[in-house]
A tleap script that builds the chain and sets N, CA, C and O, in Angstrom:
source leaprc.protein.ff14SB
mol = sequence {
  NMET SER ILE LEU VAL LEU LEU VAL VAL LEU
  ALA ILE ASP VAL TRP VAL TYR ALA ASP ALA
  LYS GLU ARG LEU ARG ARG GLY ASN PRO VAL
  ALA VAL SER LEU GLY SER PHE ARG LEU GLU
  THR PRO GLU ALA TRP PHE LEU GLY CYS LEU
  ILE MET TRP VAL VAL PHE PHE PRO LEU TYR
  LEU THR ALA THR GLY ARG ASN PRO PHE ALA
  HIE SER ARG CGLY
}
set mol.1.N position { 98.841 75.383 93.800 }
set mol.1.CA position { 97.833 76.417 93.591 }
set mol.1.C position { 97.763 77.373 94.793 }
set mol.1.O position { 97.718 78.588 94.600 }
set mol.2.N position { 97.752 76.861 96.006 }
set mol.2.CA position { 97.626 77.731 97.179 }
set mol.2.C position { 98.858 78.630 97.342 }
set mol.2.O position { 98.732 79.748 97.842 }
set mol.3.N position { 100.023 78.176 96.941 }
set mol.3.CA position { 101.218 79.020 97.008 }
set mol.3.C position { 101.090 80.188 96.040 }
set mol.3.O position { 101.513 81.302 96.348 }
set mol.4.N position { 100.516 79.940 94.883 }
set mol.4.CA position { 100.297 81.009 93.911 }
set mol.4.C position { 99.351 82.062 94.477 }
set mol.4.O position { 99.591 83.260 94.323 }
set mol.5.N position { 98.291 81.627 95.122 }
set mol.5.CA position { 97.338 82.565 95.737 }
set mol.5.C position { 98.044 83.388 96.811 }
set mol.5.O position { 97.854 84.602 96.880 }
set mol.6.N position { 98.847 82.749 97.641 }
set mol.6.CA position { 99.578 83.478 98.687 }
set mol.6.C position { 100.540 84.499 98.096 }
set mol.6.O position { 100.681 85.603 98.622 }
set mol.7.N position { 101.198 84.132 97.007 }
set mol.7.CA position { 102.113 85.069 96.353 }
set mol.7.C position { 101.373 86.270 95.767 }
set mol.7.O position { 101.861 87.399 95.833 }
set mol.8.N position { 100.208 86.027 95.201 }
set mol.8.CA position { 99.403 87.121 94.655 }
set mol.8.C position { 98.941 88.045 95.781 }
set mol.8.O position { 99.012 89.267 95.650 }
set mol.9.N position { 98.473 87.473 96.871 }
set mol.9.CA position { 98.033 88.285 98.013 }
set mol.9.C position { 99.206 89.081 98.573 }
set mol.9.O position { 99.052 90.260 98.888 }
set mol.10.N position { 100.356 88.469 98.699 }
set mol.10.CA position { 101.530 89.178 99.202 }
set mol.10.C position { 101.939 90.312 98.258 }
set mol.10.O position { 102.311 91.394 98.711 }
set mol.11.N position { 101.871 90.065 96.962 }
set mol.11.CA position { 102.188 91.116 95.987 }
set mol.11.C position { 101.208 92.281 96.116 }
set mol.11.O position { 101.612 93.440 96.019 }
set mol.12.N position { 99.944 91.991 96.329 }
set mol.12.CA position { 98.942 93.044 96.512 }
set mol.12.C position { 99.220 93.809 97.799 }
set mol.12.O position { 99.084 95.032 97.833 }
set mol.13.N position { 99.613 93.095 98.870 }
set mol.13.CA position { 99.947 93.759 100.133 }
set mol.13.C position { 101.118 94.722 99.959 }
set mol.13.O position { 101.107 95.820 100.515 }
set mol.14.N position { 102.117 94.320 99.197 }
set mol.14.CA position { 103.265 95.186 98.924 }
set mol.14.C position { 102.824 96.393 98.108 }
set mol.14.O position { 103.302 97.503 98.342 }
set mol.15.N position { 101.917 96.193 97.152 }
set mol.15.CA position { 101.388 97.308 96.371 }
set mol.15.C position { 100.635 98.288 97.267 }
set mol.15.O position { 100.793 99.501 97.129 }
set mol.16.N position { 99.815 97.767 98.189 }
set mol.16.CA position { 99.080 98.626 99.120 }
set mol.16.C position { 100.067 99.477 99.918 }
set mol.16.O position { 99.871 100.683 100.072 }
set mol.17.N position { 101.123 98.850 100.422 }
set mol.17.CA position { 102.131 99.583 101.187 }
set mol.17.C position { 102.765 100.691 100.337 }
set mol.17.O position { 102.860 101.838 100.774 }
set mol.18.N position { 103.193 100.341 99.132 }
set mol.18.CA position { 103.851 101.326 98.258 }
set mol.18.C position { 102.895 102.453 97.883 }
set mol.18.O position { 103.292 103.619 97.865 }
set mol.19.N position { 101.659 102.124 97.586 }
set mol.19.CA position { 100.669 103.135 97.218 }
set mol.19.C position { 100.366 104.051 98.403 }
set mol.19.O position { 100.306 105.270 98.244 }
set mol.20.N position { 100.176 103.474 99.584 }
set mol.20.CA position { 99.899 104.272 100.783 }
set mol.20.C position { 101.093 105.165 101.124 }
set mol.20.O position { 100.919 106.306 101.552 }
set mol.21.N position { 102.292 104.646 100.935 }
set mol.21.CA position { 103.497 105.435 101.215 }
set mol.21.C position { 103.617 106.608 100.243 }
set mol.21.O position { 103.974 107.714 100.647 }
set mol.22.N position { 103.324 106.374 98.983 }
set mol.22.CA position { 103.374 107.445 97.978 }
set mol.22.C position { 102.312 108.504 98.258 }
set mol.22.O position { 102.581 109.699 98.134 }
set mol.23.N position { 101.115 108.079 98.634 }
set mol.23.CA position { 100.054 109.038 98.963 }
set mol.23.C position { 100.433 109.868 100.184 }
set mol.23.O position { 100.170 111.069 100.229 }
set mol.24.N position { 101.047 109.229 101.170 }
set mol.24.CA position { 101.502 109.951 102.359 }
set mol.24.C position { 102.578 110.970 101.977 }
set mol.24.O position { 102.561 112.100 102.465 }
set mol.25.N position { 103.505 110.581 101.117 }
set mol.25.CA position { 104.571 111.479 100.667 }
set mol.25.C position { 103.996 112.706 99.964 }
set mol.25.O position { 104.526 113.810 100.096 }
set mol.26.N position { 102.908 112.507 99.216 }
set mol.26.CA position { 102.273 113.623 98.498 }
set mol.26.C position { 101.353 114.437 99.391 }
set mol.26.O position { 100.748 115.405 98.932 }
set mol.27.N position { 101.234 114.059 100.668 }
set mol.27.CA position { 100.393 114.810 101.594 }
set mol.27.C position { 98.934 114.418 101.557 }
set mol.27.O position { 98.076 115.170 102.018 }
set mol.28.N position { 98.643 113.255 101.018 }
set mol.28.CA position { 97.267 112.771 100.921 }
set mol.28.C position { 97.180 111.361 101.510 }
set mol.28.O position { 96.937 110.400 100.781 }
set mol.29.N position { 97.381 111.231 102.846 }
set mol.29.CA position { 97.394 109.895 103.445 }
set mol.29.C position { 96.030 109.222 103.368 }
set mol.29.O position { 94.988 109.877 103.360 }
set mol.30.N position { 96.068 107.914 103.312 }
set mol.30.CA position { 94.843 107.110 103.320 }
set mol.30.C position { 94.539 106.802 104.773 }
set mol.30.O position { 95.292 106.083 105.430 }
set mol.31.N position { 93.434 107.343 105.279 }
set mol.31.CA position { 93.081 107.160 106.685 }
set mol.31.C position { 91.627 106.726 106.803 }
set mol.31.O position { 90.739 107.250 106.131 }
set mol.32.N position { 91.416 105.753 107.678 }
set mol.32.CA position { 90.077 105.240 107.942 }
set mol.32.C position { 89.949 105.033 109.438 }
set mol.32.O position { 90.869 104.523 110.078 }
set mol.33.N position { 88.810 105.426 110.004 }
set mol.33.CA position { 88.527 105.180 111.416 }
set mol.33.C position { 87.404 104.170 111.526 }
set mol.33.O position { 86.364 104.294 110.880 }
set mol.34.N position { 87.636 103.173 112.356 }
set mol.34.CA position { 86.618 102.169 112.662 }
set mol.34.C position { 86.428 102.192 114.171 }
set mol.34.O position { 87.105 101.467 114.900 }
set mol.35.N position { 85.515 103.021 114.633 }
set mol.35.CA position { 85.373 103.223 116.071 }
set mol.35.C position { 86.611 103.932 116.588 }
set mol.35.O position { 86.983 104.988 116.076 }
set mol.36.N position { 87.253 103.361 117.598 }
set mol.36.CA position { 88.469 103.960 118.135 }
set mol.36.C position { 89.721 103.464 117.410 }
set mol.36.O position { 90.827 103.925 117.692 }
set mol.37.N position { 89.549 102.539 116.490 }
set mol.37.CA position { 90.657 101.991 115.709 }
set mol.37.C position { 90.868 102.862 114.477 }
set mol.37.O position { 89.922 103.134 113.738 }
set mol.38.N position { 92.106 103.302 114.254 }
set mol.38.CA position { 92.404 104.183 113.119 }
set mol.38.C position { 93.560 103.616 112.298 }
set mol.38.O position { 94.621 103.289 112.830 }
set mol.39.N position { 93.330 103.507 110.993 }
set mol.39.CA position { 94.366 103.094 110.037 }
set mol.39.C position { 94.800 104.329 109.276 }
set mol.39.O position { 93.975 105.001 108.657 }
set mol.40.N position { 96.090 104.636 109.315 }
set mol.40.CA position { 96.530 105.815 108.577 }
set mol.40.C position { 97.964 105.738 108.087 }
set mol.40.O position { 98.368 106.572 107.277 }
set mol.41.N position { 98.744 104.781 108.540 }
set mol.41.CA position { 100.126 104.686 108.072 }
set mol.41.C position { 100.249 103.565 107.041 }
set mol.41.O position { 99.471 102.612 107.065 }
set mol.42.N position { 101.211 103.675 106.149 }
set mol.42.CA position { 101.428 102.587 105.189 }
set mol.42.C position { 101.701 101.248 105.883 }
set mol.42.O position { 101.275 100.195 105.409 }
set mol.43.N position { 102.410 101.302 107.001 }
set mol.43.CA position { 102.701 100.076 107.747 }
set mol.43.C position { 101.442 99.444 108.306 }
set mol.43.O position { 101.298 98.222 108.283 }
set mol.44.N position { 100.523 100.266 108.811 }
set mol.44.CA position { 99.264 99.742 109.342 }
set mol.44.C position { 98.427 99.114 108.229 }
set mol.44.O position { 97.825 98.059 108.425 }
set mol.45.N position { 98.387 99.752 107.077 }
set mol.45.CA position { 97.648 99.177 105.948 }
set mol.45.C position { 98.268 97.853 105.512 }
set mol.45.O position { 97.553 96.891 105.229 }
set mol.46.N position { 99.596 97.807 105.458 }
set mol.46.CA position { 100.274 96.572 105.065 }
set mol.46.C position { 99.959 95.450 106.046 }
set mol.46.O position { 99.601 94.347 105.632 }
set mol.47.N position { 100.087 95.718 107.324 }
set mol.47.CA position { 99.809 94.685 108.325 }
set mol.47.C position { 98.345 94.263 108.318 }
set mol.47.O position { 98.032 93.079 108.445 }
set mol.48.N position { 97.456 95.233 108.169 }
set mol.48.CA position { 96.037 94.896 108.089 }
set mol.48.C position { 95.749 93.977 106.916 }
set mol.48.O position { 95.046 92.976 107.052 }
set mol.49.N position { 96.301 94.327 105.765 }
set mol.49.CA position { 96.104 93.489 104.569 }
set mol.49.C position { 96.780 92.128 104.724 }
set mol.49.O position { 96.262 91.118 104.249 }
set mol.50.N position { 97.915 92.103 105.377 }
set mol.50.CA position { 98.630 90.852 105.572 }
set mol.50.C position { 97.851 89.915 106.503 }
set mol.50.O position { 97.786 88.709 106.263 }
set mol.51.N position { 97.272 90.467 107.548 }
set mol.51.CA position { 96.573 89.647 108.541 }
set mol.51.C position { 95.150 89.292 108.102 }
set mol.51.O position { 94.719 88.149 108.248 }
set mol.52.N position { 94.423 90.278 107.563 }
set mol.52.CA position { 93.023 90.046 107.172 }
set mol.52.C position { 92.759 90.682 105.822 }
set mol.52.O position { 92.012 91.655 105.721 }
set mol.53.N position { 93.369 90.131 104.790 }
set mol.53.CA position { 93.310 90.675 103.447 }
set mol.53.C position { 91.885 90.872 102.966 }
set mol.53.O position { 91.568 91.901 102.369 }
set mol.54.N position { 91.031 89.906 103.215 }
set mol.54.CA position { 89.666 89.950 102.701 }
set mol.54.C position { 88.871 91.143 103.258 }
set mol.54.O position { 87.881 91.555 102.655 }
set mol.55.N position { 89.288 91.689 104.379 }
set mol.55.CA position { 88.622 92.860 104.975 }
set mol.55.C position { 89.348 94.148 104.588 }
set mol.55.O position { 88.727 95.106 104.128 }
set mol.56.N position { 90.666 94.160 104.779 }
set mol.56.CA position { 91.413 95.404 104.648 }
set mol.56.C position { 91.701 95.818 103.210 }
set mol.56.O position { 91.788 97.014 102.931 }
set mol.57.N position { 91.851 94.886 102.303 }
set mol.57.CA position { 92.110 95.287 100.919 }
set mol.57.C position { 90.898 95.997 100.307 }
set mol.57.O position { 91.066 97.064 99.716 }
set mol.58.N position { 89.688 95.450 100.426 }
set mol.58.CA position { 88.530 96.212 99.917 }
set mol.58.C position { 88.344 97.553 100.640 }
set mol.58.O position { 87.923 98.536 100.030 }
set mol.59.N position { 88.659 97.589 101.940 }
set mol.59.CA position { 88.567 98.838 102.692 }
set mol.59.C position { 89.557 99.866 102.148 }
set mol.59.O position { 89.233 101.048 102.028 }
set mol.60.N position { 90.762 99.409 101.821 }
set mol.60.CA position { 91.768 100.311 101.236 }
set mol.60.C position { 91.301 100.849 99.888 }
set mol.60.O position { 91.414 102.043 99.608 }
set mol.61.N position { 90.778 99.958 99.063 }
set mol.61.CA position { 90.282 100.393 97.752 }
set mol.61.C position { 89.164 101.421 97.903 }
set mol.61.O position { 89.118 102.409 97.169 }
set mol.62.N position { 88.284 101.189 98.836 }
set mol.62.CA position { 87.185 102.132 99.077 }
set mol.62.C position { 87.721 103.470 99.577 }
set mol.62.O position { 87.275 104.528 99.135 }
set mol.63.N position { 88.676 103.420 100.498 }
set mol.63.CA position { 89.229 104.649 101.072 }
set mol.63.C position { 89.981 105.480 100.037 }
set mol.63.O position { 90.086 106.699 100.179 }
set mol.64.N position { 90.502 104.832 99.000 }
set mol.64.CA position { 91.236 105.568 97.966 }
set mol.64.C position { 90.363 105.906 96.764 }
set mol.64.O position { 90.839 106.498 95.795 }
set mol.65.N position { 89.093 105.532 96.824 }
set mol.65.CA position { 88.193 105.821 95.715 }
set mol.65.C position { 88.318 104.846 94.564 }
set mol.65.O position { 87.886 105.141 93.450 }
set mol.66.N position { 88.900 103.695 94.819 }
set mol.66.CA position { 89.088 102.674 93.772 }
set mol.66.C position { 88.185 101.469 94.017 }
set mol.66.O position { 88.591 100.341 93.738 }
set mol.67.N position { 87.016 101.669 94.514 }
set mol.67.CA position { 86.158 100.545 94.885 }
set mol.67.C position { 85.608 99.815 93.662 }
set mol.67.O position { 84.707 100.325 92.995 }
set mol.68.N position { 86.134 98.640 93.361 }
set mol.68.CA position { 85.633 97.888 92.202 }
set mol.68.C position { 84.271 97.259 92.456 }
set mol.68.O position { 83.646 96.739 91.532 }
set mol.69.N position { 83.808 97.302 93.699 }
set mol.69.CA position { 82.542 96.680 94.051 }
set mol.69.C position { 81.373 97.645 93.927 }
set mol.69.O position { 80.216 97.227 93.962 }
set mol.70.N position { 81.665 98.923 93.783 }
set mol.70.CA position { 80.609 99.915 93.630 }
set mol.70.C position { 80.114 99.919 92.202 }
set mol.70.O position { 80.902 99.848 91.259 }
set mol.71.N position { 78.836 100.001 92.050 }
set mol.71.CA position { 78.236 100.030 90.718 }
set mol.71.C position { 78.110 101.474 90.258 }
set mol.71.O position { 77.596 102.325 90.984 }
set mol.72.N position { 78.571 101.737 89.073 }
set mol.72.CA position { 78.407 103.101 88.561 }
set mol.72.C position { 76.979 103.276 88.068 }
set mol.72.O position { 76.354 102.343 87.563 }
set mol.73.N position { 76.494 104.469 88.224 }
set mol.73.CA position { 75.099 104.738 87.866 }
set mol.73.C position { 74.984 105.596 86.616 }
set mol.73.O position { 74.041 106.367 86.448 }
set mol.74.N position { 75.987 105.435 85.736 }
set mol.74.CA position { 76.054 106.054 84.439 }
set mol.74.C position { 75.252 107.192 84.212 }
set mol.74.O position { 75.276 107.756 83.118 }
savepdb mol mol.pdb
quit
């Protein structure tokens, strides 16, 4: 079971990298500043998600406007 979870997380990390790379190619990079720390390259997003998925994946979704945790106010 834990190997399956790791594979799913790794697949999501690869998706984040590919999505961030495509957005950068189109001239719309995903960038977030946390104090003096700045995430803006596909590689930085991939490493962030790889190291601390539970923090960086929701942050990526929020930065791209795909926040599944936000409630719509219809």
